[in-house]
C-alpha positions as CSV (number, residue, x, y, z in Angstrom):
1,M,0.1,-0.2,0.0
2,R,2.8,2.3,0.8
3,V,4.6,1.9,-2.7
4,R,1.2,2.1,-4.3
5,G,0.8,5.4,-2.3
6,Q,4.3,6.4,-3.4
7,I,3.4,5.5,-7.1
8,L,0.2,7.5,-7.0
9,A,2.0,10.5,-5.3
10,A,4.5,10.6,-7.9
11,A,2.1,10.4,-10.9
12,A,0.1,13.0,-9.4
13,G,2.9,15.1,-9.0
14,A,4.0,14.4,-12.5
15,A,0.6,15.3,-13.7
16,V,0.9,18.5,-12.0
17,L,4.3,19.5,-13.4
18,A,2.8,18.4,-16.9
19,L,0.2,20.7,-16.7
20,T,2.2,23.5,-15.2
21,F,4.6,23.1,-18.2
22,M,1.5,23.1,-20.7
23,F,0.0,26.0,-19.3
24,A,3.6,28.1,-19.3
25,A,4.0,26.9,-22.9
26,S,0.6,27.0,-24.4
27,D,-1.2,30.4,-25.1
28,D,-4.2,28.4,-26.4
29,L,-4.5,26.7,-22.9
30,R,-4.1,29.9,-20.8
31,F,-6.9,31.4,-23.3
32,L,-9.0,28.7,-22.5
33,V,-8.5,28.5,-18.7
34,R,-9.1,32.4,-18.8
35,A,-12.3,32.2,-20.7
36,A,-13.6,29.5,-18.4
37,Y,-12.6,31.6,-15.4
38,E,-14.3,34.7,-16.8
39,E,-17.5,32.8,-17.9
40,G,-17.7,31.3,-14.3
41,R,-17.4,34.9,-13.0
42,I,-20.3,36.0,-15.4
43,L,-22.3,33.2,-14.3
44,L,-21.6,33.7,-10.4
45,R,-22.8,37.4,-10.7
46,R,-25.8,36.9,-12.5
47,R,-29.3,37.9,-11.2
48,P,-32.8,37.4,-13.0
49,I,-34.1,40.4,-14.5
50,D,-37.4,40.0,-13.1
51,E,-35.9,40.3,-9.8
52,L,-33.8,43.4,-10.6
53,I,-36.7,45.1,-12.1
54,A,-38.6,44.5,-8.8
55,D,-35.8,45.4,-6.5
56,P,-36.4,48.7,-4.9
57,E,-32.2,49.3,-4.7
58,V,-32.1,49.4,-8.7
59,P,-32.0,52.7,-10.1
60,A,-35.1,53.7,-12.2
61,A,-32.8,54.2,-15.3
62,R,-31.2,50.7,-15.0
63,K,-34.8,49.2,-14.5
64,E,-35.9,51.2,-17.8
65,Q,-33.3,49.5,-19.7
66,L,-33.6,45.7,-18.3
67,R,-37.6,46.1,-19.0
68,L,-36.8,47.1,-22.8
69,V,-34.5,44.3,-22.7
70,R,-37.4,42.0,-21.4
71,E,-39.9,43.3,-23.9
72,A,-37.1,42.7,-26.7
73,R,-36.5,39.2,-25.8
74,E,-40.4,38.2,-25.7
75,F,-40.7,40.1,-28.8
76,A,-37.9,38.1,-30.4
77,V,-39.8,34.9,-29.4
78,R,-43.3,35.9,-30.1
79,E,-42.9,38.1,-33.4
80,L,-39.7,36.5,-35.2
81,G,-39.7,33.1,-34.0
82,L,-36.7,33.1,-32.7
83,A,-34.8,30.4,-30.3
84,A,-34.1,32.7,-27.1
85,G,-33.7,29.8,-24.8
86,Q,-32.5,31.1,-21.6
87,T,-30.5,33.9,-23.2
88,Y,-31.0,37.3,-21.3
89,T,-33.2,36.2,-18.7
90,H,-30.4,37.2,-16.3
91,F,-28.4,40.1,-15.9
92,S,-24.5,40.3,-14.9
93,D,-22.7,43.3,-13.6
94,V,-19.0,42.4,-14.8
95,G,-17.8,45.6,-12.7
96,R,-15.7,47.3,-15.5
97,D,-16.6,49.5,-18.8
98,T,-14.7,46.6,-21.1
99,L,-14.9,42.9,-20.5
100,L,-13.9,41.5,-24.1
101,L,-11.4,42.7,-26.7
102,V,-11.9,41.1,-30.1
103,L,-8.7,40.8,-32.2
104,S,-8.9,40.4,-36.2
105,A,-5.8,39.5,-38.4
106,S,-5.1,39.2,-42.1
107,P,-1.8,39.1,-44.1
108,G,-0.6,42.6,-45.0
109,D,-0.2,41.5,-48.9
110,K,-3.7,40.0,-49.1
111,L,-7.7,40.1,-48.1
112,E,-7.5,36.6,-46.1
113,E,-8.8,36.3,-42.8
114,Y,-6.5,34.5,-40.2
115,L,-8.5,31.9,-38.6
116,W,-8.4,30.9,-35.0
117,R,-9.8,27.2,-34.6
118,F,-11.8,26.0,-31.5
119,P,-13.2,22.7,-31.0
120,V,-16.7,22.1,-31.7
121,V,-17.5,25.5,-32.9
122,G,-14.9,25.5,-35.8
123,A,-12.9,28.5,-37.0
124,F,-13.4,32.0,-36.3
125,P,-11.7,35.2,-38.2
126,Y,-11.4,36.8,-34.5
127,K,-10.6,35.8,-31.2
128,G,-12.1,37.4,-28.1
129,F,-9.7,38.4,-25.0
130,F,-10.7,39.2,-21.7
131,D,-7.0,40.5,-20.9
132,L,-5.6,43.6,-22.5
133,A,-2.0,42.2,-22.2
134,A,-2.7,38.9,-23.8
135,A,-4.5,40.8,-26.5
136,R,-1.7,43.1,-27.2
137,H,0.9,40.1,-27.0
138,E,-0.9,38.1,-29.6
139,A,-1.3,41.0,-31.9
140,R,2.4,42.0,-31.7
141,R,3.0,38.0,-32.2
142,L,1.0,38.2,-35.7
143,E,2.4,41.6,-36.7
144,Q,6.1,40.1,-36.4
145,R,4.8,37.4,-38.8
146,G,4.0,40.1,-41.3
147,F,0.0,40.3,-40.5
148,D,-2.1,43.5,-40.1
149,T,-4.0,43.4,-36.8
150,Y,-7.2,45.1,-35.6
151,L,-8.0,45.0,-31.8
152,R,-11.2,46.8,-30.5
153,P,-13.7,46.2,-27.8
154,A,-17.0,44.1,-27.7
155,P,-20.0,45.0,-25.6
156,A,-21.4,41.3,-25.9
157,F,-20.8,38.0,-26.9
158,S,-22.8,35.0,-27.4
159,T,-22.0,31.3,-26.2
160,L,-24.6,29.9,-28.9
161,G,-26.6,28.5,-26.1
162,W,-24.0,26.5,-24.4
163,F,-24.5,28.5,-21.6
164,P,-27.8,30.8,-20.3
165,D,-26.0,33.9,-21.5
166,P,-27.0,36.7,-19.2
167,L,-27.2,40.3,-20.3
168,L,-23.7,42.0,-19.6
169,S,-23.6,45.2,-18.2
170,T,-21.1,46.4,-21.1
171,A,-23.9,45.8,-23.6
172,L,-26.3,48.3,-21.8
173,S,-26.7,51.3,-24.0
174,A,-28.2,54.5,-23.6
175,D,-29.4,54.5,-27.2
176,P,-32.7,52.3,-26.8
177,V,-32.2,51.1,-30.7
178,Q,-28.8,49.6,-30.1
179,L,-29.8,47.9,-27.1
180,V,-32.6,46.3,-28.7
181,A,-30.5,45.6,-31.7
182,T,-28.1,43.9,-29.4
183,V,-30.4,41.6,-27.8
184,L,-32.1,40.3,-31.2
185,H,-28.7,40.1,-32.8
186,E,-27.2,37.7,-29.9
187,I,-30.5,36.0,-29.7
188,A,-30.3,35.4,-33.3
189,H,-27.0,33.3,-33.1
190,N,-29.2,31.0,-31.0
191,T,-31.5,30.3,-34.0
192,L,-29.3,30.0,-37.0
193,F,-25.2,29.4,-36.7
194,V,-23.7,27.8,-39.7
195,K,-20.1,26.0,-38.3
196,G,-17.3,28.1,-40.1
197,R,-19.2,30.7,-41.6
198,V,-18.9,33.6,-39.3
199,A,-19.4,36.5,-42.3
200,F,-23.0,34.8,-42.9
201,N,-23.8,34.3,-39.2
202,E,-22.8,37.8,-38.3
203,S,-24.5,39.6,-41.1
204,F,-27.4,37.6,-40.6
205,A,-27.7,38.6,-36.8
206,S,-27.0,42.3,-38.0
207,F,-30.1,41.9,-40.2
208,V,-32.1,40.4,-37.5
209,G,-31.0,42.8,-35.0
210,Y,-31.7,46.2,-37.1
211,R,-34.8,45.0,-39.0
212,G,-36.3,43.7,-35.9
213,A,-35.6,46.9,-33.9
214,E,-37.3,48.8,-36.2
215,R,-40.3,46.4,-36.5
216,F,-40.3,46.1,-32.4
217,F,-40.5,49.9,-31.9
218,G,-43.1,50.2,-34.9
219,L,-45.5,47.9,-32.9
220,K,-44.9,49.7,-29.8
221,G,-46.2,53.0,-31.7
222,D,-42.7,54.7,-31.3
223,S,-42.6,56.1,-34.9
224,A,-39.1,58.2,-34.2
225,L,-37.1,55.1,-32.8
226,A,-38.7,52.8,-35.6
227,A,-37.2,55.4,-38.0
228,R,-34.0,55.8,-36.4
229,A,-33.4,51.6,-36.4
230,G,-34.2,51.9,-40.1
231,A,-31.7,54.6,-40.4
232,I,-29.0,52.7,-38.9
233,W,-29.8,49.7,-41.0
234,R,-29.5,51.8,-44.2
235,D,-26.1,53.4,-42.5
236,E,-24.8,49.8,-41.9
237,K,-25.7,49.0,-45.7
238,K,-23.7,51.9,-47.0
239,L,-20.7,51.0,-44.8
240,G,-21.0,47.4,-46.2
241,E,-20.7,49.0,-49.7
242,F,-18.0,51.1,-49.1
243,F,-15.8,48.5,-47.4
244,R,-16.8,46.1,-50.2
245,A,-15.7,48.3,-52.9
246,L,-12.3,49.2,-51.2
247,A,-11.7,45.2,-50.5
248,D,-12.4,44.7,-54.4
249,T,-10.0,47.4,-55.3
250,L,-7.4,46.3,-52.8
251,E,-7.8,42.6,-54.1
252,V,-7.0,44.1,-57.8
253,I,-3.7,45.7,-56.4
254,Y,-2.5,42.4,-54.5
255,A,-3.0,40.4,-58.0
256,L,-0.9,42.6,-59.8
257,T,2.5,41.5,-61.1
258,A,4.8,43.8,-59.4
259,P,7.4,44.3,-56.7
260,A,6.2,43.7,-53.1
261,D,7.2,47.3,-52.3
262,S,5.3,48.8,-55.0
263,I,2.2,46.7,-54.2
264,L,2.6,47.9,-50.4
265,G,2.8,51.6,-51.5
266,L,-0.3,51.4,-53.6
267,K,-1.8,49.9,-50.8
268,R,-0.8,52.5,-48.4
269,R,-2.4,55.2,-50.9
270,I,-5.5,53.3,-51.4
271,L,-6.1,52.9,-47.6
272,H,-5.4,56.8,-47.0
273,T,-7.7,57.7,-49.7
274,A,-10.3,55.5,-48.2
275,K,-9.8,57.1,-44.9
276,R,-10.2,60.6,-46.0
277,C,-13.1,59.4,-48.6
278,L,-14.9,58.1,-45.5
279,A,-14.5,61.2,-43.1
280,E,-15.1,63.8,-45.9
281,E,-17.0,62.9,-49.2
282,L,-19.0,60.5,-47.6
283,A,-20.0,62.6,-44.7
284,G,-23.4,63.8,-46.1
285,G,-24.4,60.2,-47.0
286,F,-25.1,58.8,-43.7
287,E,-28.2,59.4,-41.8
288,V,-27.1,58.5,-37.9
289,Y,-23.4,57.5,-37.9
290,D,-20.5,60.0,-37.8
291,P,-18.2,59.2,-40.5
292,S,-15.3,61.0,-39.2
293,R,-15.5,58.9,-35.9
294,L,-15.8,55.5,-38.3
295,A,-12.1,57.1,-40.2
296,R,-10.5,56.9,-36.8
297,G,-8.1,54.0,-36.0
298,P,-6.0,51.9,-38.2
299,F,-7.1,51.4,-41.9
300,N,-5.4,48.3,-42.9
301,N,-6.7,44.9,-44.3
302,A,-7.5,43.3,-40.6
303,R,-9.8,46.5,-40.2
304,L,-11.3,45.9,-43.5
305,V,-11.9,42.0,-42.9
306,A,-13.4,42.7,-39.6
307,A,-15.9,45.4,-41.2
308,L,-17.0,42.9,-43.7
309,V,-17.7,39.8,-41.2
310,Y,-20.7,41.9,-40.2
311,R,-21.6,43.5,-43.4
312,T,-21.7,41.1,-46.1
313,G,-24.7,40.6,-48.2
314,L,-26.8,43.0,-46.3
315,D,-28.9,43.9,-49.5
316,L,-29.6,39.7,-50.3
317,F,-31.2,39.9,-46.6
318,D,-33.3,42.9,-47.6
319,R,-34.3,41.3,-51.0
320,V,-35.6,38.2,-49.1
321,L,-37.5,40.4,-46.9
322,S,-39.0,42.1,-49.8
323,S,-39.8,38.5,-51.0
324,A,-41.8,37.8,-48.2
325,E,-43.6,40.8,-48.4
326,G,-42.0,42.7,-45.7
327,D,-42.9,39.8,-43.2
328,L,-39.6,39.7,-41.0
329,R,-40.8,36.4,-39.4
330,S,-41.3,34.7,-42.6
331,A,-38.0,35.9,-44.1
332,I,-36.3,34.7,-41.2
333,A,-37.9,31.3,-41.4
334,L,-36.8,31.1,-45.0
335,I,-33.3,32.1,-44.4
336,V,-33.1,29.5,-41.5
337,R,-34.7,26.7,-43.9
338,S,-32.4,27.4,-46.8
339,A,-29.0,27.6,-45.1
340,P,-27.1,24.5,-46.0
341,A,-25.3,22.4,-43.2
342,P,-21.5,22.8,-42.6
343,N,-19.5,21.7,-45.6
344,D,-22.8,21.4,-48.0
345,G,-22.2,24.7,-49.4
346,D,-22.0,28.5,-49.3
347,P,-24.8,30.1,-47.4
348,F,-24.6,33.1,-49.3
349,E,-25.4,31.4,-52.6
350,A,-28.0,29.6,-50.7
351,L,-29.4,33.2,-49.9
352,A,-28.7,34.8,-53.3
353,A,-30.7,31.7,-54.9
354,L,-33.8,33.2,-52.3
355,S,-33.1,36.6,-53.8
356,Y,-32.8,36.4,-57.3
357,P,-35.0,34.5,-60.1
358,A,-34.1,31.3,-61.2
359,G,-31.6,31.3,-63.8
360,A,-30.2,34.8,-63.3
361,P,-26.5,34.9,-63.9
362,P,-24.1,34.8,-60.8
363,P,-22.6,38.2,-59.7
364,Q,-19.3,38.6,-61.5
365,L,-16.0,39.8,-60.2
366,C,-15.1,43.3,-61.0
367,S,-12.4,44.1,-63.8
368,V,-9.4,46.5,-62.6
369,R,-11.1,49.4,-64.5
370,S,-14.6,48.7,-62.8
371,C,-13.4,48.3,-59.5
372,R,-11.7,51.4,-59.5
373,R,-14.4,53.4,-61.2
374,R,-16.8,52.0,-58.6
375,F,-14.6,53.0,-55.7
376,A,-14.0,56.4,-57.4
377,T,-17.9,56.8,-57.8
378,L,-18.5,56.1,-54.2
379,C,-16.3,58.5,-52.7
380,S,-17.3,61.3,-55.0
381,A,-21.0,60.4,-54.1
382,P,-22.7,63.5,-52.4
């Protein structure tokens, strides 16, 4: 028994040493441990939203926000047919302004998503960090390998129904439209999530969020907020058009047969023009968004890739809504039914099939001249 005990003690000690070594050596293991720790803290701090609304100690302004969240969640189930599950039935105060930082990356000489791969849920073109130092460390590591990076805060995230996601204090917004859109956006992920197709998933959720908020406030009889939601959605579509035209232009440049220094020089000039274009020439084209604010921060491949994740094919979603005669619930159900299983096809192709007549020719890639003309026209628009 003593020998067996010694063997067990030695084995346990070896296991601890192995785990310690793995933890010290593996960024991925440290990331998973930190993510599990933060998710645990979030779940431990949560309180039922109904309980908070009834609590006399909760400030009136906070109660009003929580009532709006509860109404939006009920609307998501009742009017849109979304699978809300237990999402946003609870609230968690994380105790700080920023909980999550999201990092995107792309090679410096091509528009290509850098993918982080995770068990079960697949590959993602971004990675969330709960620690600023760890996020910056990962960004520096990628930059040393020649990648462009883009780091920004995220107010909310979804575990895709794996956990009963509470509403986070970082997701609360003084803008009721953005608050409702966030609730609907995150619940939409529970309803439709195509593994490995992040741009489709996020763009679908953006469509549900803003179009849903427009419908939500319309049913409440608040025409001003309904109009604001519609205006924000149009701004999102305009941003998507701008970033798509910029991406097409850069892809043409990256395909040129020229020295790398020349191509990177052209890249810098185009991005500088795009930044000025967004801040100045397009200033009068937005209804709600401040283009000078949008033009702040880095303009590089990673920023562009990140922007398109949430704004790809937005007009296709609107086309499906039109084909459903403006019935958002029917449009969502149609999109969900048509989405292919993972590895069975491109969900955007399925979406286009819903949006265009049978036999219509597929969209063609632009030529060098048409790409440049498209971008120039967009930047000179009033």
